[in-house]
C-alpha positions in Angstrom: 0.0 0.0 0.0 1.4 3.3 -1.1 0.7 6.2 1.3 2.4 9.6 1.4 4.5 10.5 4.4 2.4 13.6 5.0 -0.9 11.7 5.1 0.6 9.0 7.3 2.0 11.5 9.7 -1.4 13.2 9.9 -3.1 9.9 10.7 -0.5 9.2 13.5 -1.1 12.8 14.8 -4.8 12.2 14.9 -4.6 8.9 16.7 -2.1 10.3 19.2 -4.4 13.3 19.8 -7.5 11.3 20.7 -5.5 8.7 22.6 -4.1 11.2 25.0 -7.3 13.3 25.2 -9.0 10.2 26.5 -6.4 9.7 29.2 -6.1 13.4 30.2 -9.8 14.1 30.6 -9.8 11.9 33.7 -6.3 12.3 34.9 -6.2 15.9 36.1 -9.4 15.6 38.2 -8.8 12.2 39.6 -7.8 13.5 43.0 -11.1 15.4 43.2 -13.0 12.4 41.8 -11.3 10.1 44.4 -12.2 12.5 47.2 -15.9 12.0 46.2 -15.7 8.3 47.3 -13.2 8.7 50.1 -12.3 11.3 52.7 -8.9 9.8 53.5 -6.1 11.6 51.8 -4.1 8.4 52.0 -6.8 6.4 50.2 -7.0 9.1 47.6 -3.3 8.7 47.1 -3.7 5.0 46.6 -6.5 5.4 44.1 -4.6 7.9 42.1 -1.4 5.7 42.3 -3.2 2.6 41.2 -3.4 3.7 37.6 0.3 4.1 37.3 1.0 1.0 39.3 -0.8 -1.0 36.7 1.1 0.7 33.9 4.5 -0.2 35.3 4.5 -3.9 34.4 2.1 -3.4 31.5 4.4 -1.0 29.6 7.5 -3.0 30.3 5.9 -6.3 29.4 3.9 -5.2 26.3 6.7 -2.9 25.1 9.1 -5.9 25.1 6.5 -8.2 23.4 5.9 -5.4 20.7 9.6 -5.5 19.9 9.6 -9.3 19.7 6.6 -9.4 17.4 7.6 -6.4 15.3 3.9 -5.5 14.8 2.9 -2.3 16.5 -0.6 -1.9 15.1 -2.0 -4.9 17.0 -0.9 -3.5 20.4 -2.2 0.0 19.5 -5.6 -1.2 18.5 -6.0 -3.7 21.3 -5.0 -1.0 23.8 -7.5 1.5 22.4 -10.3 -1.0 22.6 -9.4 -1.9 26.2 -9.2 1.8 27.2 -12.6 2.5 25.7 -14.0 -0.2 27.9 -12.1 0.4 31.2 -12.3 4.2 31.2 -16.0 3.9 30.5 -16.4 1.6 33.5 -15.3 4.4 35.7 -18.8 5.9 35.3 -20.2 3.0 37.4 -17.6 3.3 40.1 -19.5 4.8 43.1 -17.2 3.5 45.9 -13.5 3.4 46.6 -13.1 -0.3 45.7 -14.8 -0.1 42.3 -12.9 3.1 41.5 -9.6 1.4 42.4 -10.4 -1.6 40.2 -11.4 0.7 37.3 -8.1 2.6 37.6 -6.1 -0.7 37.6 -7.8 -1.8 34.4 -7.3 1.6 32.8 -3.6 1.4 33.7 -3.1 -2.0 32.1 -4.8 -1.1 28.8 -3.0 2.2 28.6 0.3 0.5 29.1 -0.6 -1.9 26.3 -0.6 0.8 23.6 1.7 3.7 24.6 5.1 2.1 24.0 3.9 0.6 20.6 2.5 4.0 19.6 5.8 5.8 20.3 7.7 3.2 18.4 5.3 3.4 15.5 5.5 7.2 15.4 9.3 7.0 15.1 9.3 4.2 12.5 6.6 5.7 10.3 8.3 9.1 10.0 10.9 9.4 7.2 12.1 12.7 8.6 13.3 11.8 12.1 13.8 15.4 13.1 10.1 16.0 12.8 9.1 13.1 15.1 8.8 15.7 17.9 6.1 17.5 15.9 4.0 14.3 15.8 4.6 13.5 19.5 3.5 17.1 20.2 -0.1 15.9 19.6 0.3 14.0 22.8 0.4 17.4 24.5 -2.4 18.8 22.3 -4.5 15.8 23.3 -4.0 16.5 26.9 -5.0 20.1 26.2 -8.2 19.0 24.6 -9.0 16.5 27.4 -8.5 19.1 30.1 -10.5 21.8 28.3 -13.4 19.3 27.6 -13.3 18.2 31.3 -13.7 21.8 32.4 -16.5 22.4 29.9 -18.4 19.2 30.9 -17.9 20.1 34.5 -19.3 16.8 35.6 -17.0 14.2 37.2 -19.2 11.3 35.9 -19.9 12.3 32.4 -16.2 12.9 31.6 -15.7 9.1 31.7 -18.1 8.5 28.9 -16.5 11.3 26.9 -13.1 9.6 27.6 -14.4 6.3 26.2 -15.6 8.1 23.1 -12.2 9.7 22.5 -10.6 6.2 22.5 -13.2 4.9 20.0 -12.4 7.8 17.7 -8.7 7.0 18.0 -9.5 3.4 17.2 -11.4 4.4 14.0 -8.4 6.5 12.9 -6.0 3.6 13.7 -7.9 1.4 11.3 -6.4 3.5 8.5 -2.9 3.2 9.7 -0.8 0.8 7.5 1.1 -2.1 9.1 4.7 -1.3 9.5 6.8 -4.4 10.4 10.0 -3.6 12.3 13.0 -5.9 12.9 12.1 -8.4 15.6 14.2 -8.1 18.7 14.5 -11.6 20.0 17.6 -11.4 22.3 17.3 -12.5 25.9 17.9 -10.2 28.8 17.3 -7.1 26.6 15.3 -5.2 29.2 18.0 -5.5 31.8 20.7 -4.5 29.3 18.8 -1.3 28.4 18.2 -0.4 32.0 21.9 -0.9 32.9 23.1 1.0 29.8 20.8 4.0 30.6 20.8 3.8 34.4 21.5 7.5 34.9 18.8 8.6 32.5 16.2 6.3 34.2 17.3 7.2 37.7 17.1 10.9 37.0 13.7 10.4 35.4 12.4 8.5 38.4 13.5 11.1 40.9 12.2 14.1 38.8 8.9 12.5 38.2 8.5 11.3 41.8 8.7 15.0 42.8 6.3 16.0 40.0 3.7 13.2 40.8 3.7 14.2 44.5 2.8 17.8 43.5 0.2 16.9 40.9 -1.9 14.9 43.4 -2.1 17.8 45.9 -2.1 20.8 43.5 -5.8 20.5 42.4 -6.8 20.0 46.0 -4.7 23.0 47.1 -6.2 25.2 44.3 -9.7 24.2 45.3 -9.5 24.1 49.1 -7.1 26.8 50.0 -7.5 29.2 47.0 -11.1 28.7 46.1 -10.6 27.6 42.5 -13.5 26.1 40.5 -13.1 23.1 38.2 -12.9 25.3 35.1 -10.3 27.5 36.7 -8.2 24.4 37.5 -8.6 23.5 33.8 -7.2 26.9 32.8 -4.2 26.3 35.0 -3.4 23.0 33.4 -4.1 24.4 29.9 -1.1 26.7 30.4 1.0 23.5 30.7 -0.3 21.7 27.7 -0.3 24.6 25.3 3.3 25.5 26.1 4.4 21.8 25.7 2.7 21.6 22.3 4.4 24.7 21.0 7.8 23.8 22.3 7.6 20.3 21.0 6.8 21.7 17.5 9.7 24.1 17.7 12.0 21.2 18.7 10.9 19.4 15.5 11.2 22.4 13.2 13.5 25.2 14.4 15.4 24.3 17.6 18.2 21.8 17.3 19.6 20.6 20.7 21.4 17.3 21.5 18.8 14.9 22.9 20.7 14.3 26.2 21.3 18.1 26.7 17.6 18.6 26.1 16.7 16.0 28.8 19.1 17.6 31.3 17.7 21.1 30.7 14.1 19.8 31.1 14.9 18.2 34.5 16.7 21.3 35.7 13.9 23.7 34.8 11.4 21.6 36.9 13.2 22.8 40.1 12.1 26.4 39.4 8.5 25.2 38.8 8.1 23.8 42.3 9.9 26.8 43.9 7.3 29.0 42.3 4.3 26.8 43.1 5.4 26.8 46.8 4.9 30.6 46.9 1.6 31.2 45.2 -1.5 32.4 47.1 -4.1 32.7 44.3 -5.0 30.0 41.8 -4.1 32.2 38.7 -0.6 32.6 40.0 0.1 29.0 39.1 -0.3 29.6 35.4 3.3 30.9 34.6 4.8 28.0 36.5 2.6 25.5 34.7 3.8 27.0 31.4 7.3 26.4 32.6 6.3 22.8 33.3 5.2 22.6 29.7 8.7 23.7 28.6 10.4 21.2 30.9 8.1 18.3 29.9 8.6 18.9 26.2 12.4 19.0 26.6 12.9 15.9 28.8 10.2 13.8 27.2 11.3 14.4 23.6 15.0 14.3 24.5 14.8 11.2 26.6 12.5 9.1 24.3 14.3 10.0 21.0 17.7 9.4 22.6 16.5 5.9 23.7 15.0 5.0 20.4 18.1 6.1 18.5 20.3 3.8 20.6 18.1 0.9 21.8 15.2 -1.3 20.7 12.4 1.2 20.4 9.3 -0.2 22.0 11.2 -1.8 24.9 13.2 1.3 25.8 10.2 3.6 25.5 8.2 1.1 27.6 10.9 1.3 30.3 10.9 5.1 30.0 7.1 5.4 30.5 7.0 2.7 33.1 9.6 4.6 35.1 7.2 7.6 35.0 4.5 5.2 36.1 6.6 4.0 39.1 7.1 7.6 40.2 3.4 8.1 39.9 2.9 5.3 42.4 5.6 6.5 44.8 4.8 10.3 44.5 1.2 10.2 45.5 1.9 8.0 48.5 4.6 10.3 49.7 2.4 13.3 49.0 -0.5 11.8 50.9 1.8 11.0 53.9 3.4 14.5 54.0 0.1 16.3 53.6 -1.4 14.2 56.3 1.3 15.0 58.8 2.3 18.5 57.6 0.8 20.6 54.8 0.4 20.9 51.0 3.3 23.4 50.9 5.6 20.8 52.5 5.0 18.6 49.6 6.3 21.3 47.3 9.5 21.6 49.4 10.0 17.8 49.1 9.6 18.1 45.3 12.2 20.8 45.1 14.8 18.7 46.9 14.2 15.5 45.0 14.2 17.3 41.7 17.5 18.9 42.4 18.9 15.4 43.1 17.4 14.3 39.8 19.3 17.1 38.0 22.6 16.1 39.6 22.1 12.5 38.5 21.2 13.7 34.9 24.7 15.3 34.6 26.2 11.8 34.5 24.3 10.8 31.4 26.7 10.4 28.4 25.9 11.7 24.9 26.0 8.8 22.4 
């Protein structure tokens, strides 16, 4: 089947957009949704963390299987079908146990498709420098999901909208051609990749543990201590996703920075985000710092993933990258819940500053390849 590079890239952009819109529409407000079924900040932390916990093994396992099979499309479509079902089931979760189970299912099905989608994006693009512009629709999808969540303003209906987004992504994926990559059949490959890139993964784990601890308490802090409404919280997070989308596109068209350097800058900038968020007193004051989050995310996500795909089996390495983020999204909320229970929301910010500074120091040891 002959298909122009431009039309193929647009199909991948569309599938990526709806895929991440479906995830984002529930993600930002999950602490608030969890609080609707539990008053315990610790239980809220466990519910939020369960999604990422499920993704940890899912991304590593299915990322490795995707490299073994060399067929990304199967995993993309299976994941989208699974997400349409599991995210839709959140609508019926009216107690903490059912919500926990729904989040676990959503984490497994999300982990099924994300590494394969990243690998497919890289392999389907003839101009590797422009891969960042395609991945930028990941951020644009998050923007759409957050905006729609604010517009719907109903913590139950958003799950049905989320399911619809995945179904649209599935319809787009039907038009994607099968691209068979070289099968990676070697044993012990996952361990080799982790050892080879230990400083990158360690830095990522520390940075995102700090970030995940902040993201669970930030919506609660904006609402409870600063009086923000759901749509105002959406506005705050939109500043993040708009900036990430713009910066990712610039990285693919105008800005040329070594991928490892890009990753290090992204980690370093995050320190200033948490310093700023620890000082705000009104909800709108968070917006410039969330824009800075967008810059840092674009740099370390693009830099880290492309560096790994250029030097390692693609789906396995990106699966480890994203599962590392998932690990931090398990650890971070538990730490945040514990700190907030014994101290305050602001204390969580101070923790994030310290651990992100440690992440930056570790990132300095990453070698350019």
